[in-house]
N, C-alpha and C positions, 0 to 999 in steps of 0.2 A: 381494165375490167374485171373484176372478178363475184365468181358467187363460188359458199361451201354453204353446208349448214354447220347447224351449230355442232354435233355432234364432229363433224370432217374440224371444225374451225375450235374444238376441244382439241382435238388428238394431238393437233397440228400445228397449235396458237404459237408458239417460235417460229415457225415457218410462216405464217400470218404475217408476224408483226417482221420478219424480213422483211415481207414482201412489200411493207405498206413502208417500210425505209429505206425501198427502191422506190418506191414514187406510185405506189400502187394502193387504187383502194380496191376493198373487200366488202361483197354485201353479205351480208349472213343471215340464211333461211331459216325460218323454224318452219314444218309442213307445208313447205312453198310460197309459203309468204316471208318478204323482207321483214326484220327486225333491230337491222343492227347495220352498221355502215362503218369502214376503221378507212380511214382515209390516214394520209399521211401530215405529222405537224409540221406546218411553216412554223423556220426555224426565229420568226420576226412572231411572236402574236401580232404585234400592230399593221401587221401585212393579211391578216386571216379576218373577208369578208364579214363571216357570225361575230366575232369579236367586236371589227368595228362597229357592227351594229348595237349590240351588246352594249358597248360601252354611251355610243348614241342617246341609249333610249337610258339609261342613267343617268348620264350629263343630263338631258330634256326633262327627268323626273325630278331631276334634281332643282335648276330650277326655276320650277313652277309648285316649292315651297316655301314655305313662310317660314322667314327666317326669326327662330323664334330662342331660349335657351341662352345661356352666355355669351359675351363673344370673343373669340379668338386670341388671342395675345397676353399682352402682361394688366392685371389685374393689379386693383387698388386696397388696401386692407378694406376700404369700407363694404366695397363692393365685394370681399369672401367673407367678409361675421356678417352680412346684411342682419340685422331684425326684423 
């Protein structure tokens, strides 16, 4: 874990990215307060706990929505041009 100011990160952005590629987590501070975190990206996003949590929230929210609209798949001519 490393900490640096916004100014330092801005001036050395390519180095910050290189450190993240090597597995380092960098915290960016502004006026002594942490405002951002740069972490290495997982090779497969399905291994990322944050992504998994967001995906599960999406699945759960879709399960709670009523089935509305047209069904997916083949439709008949009457279904397409219903009066």
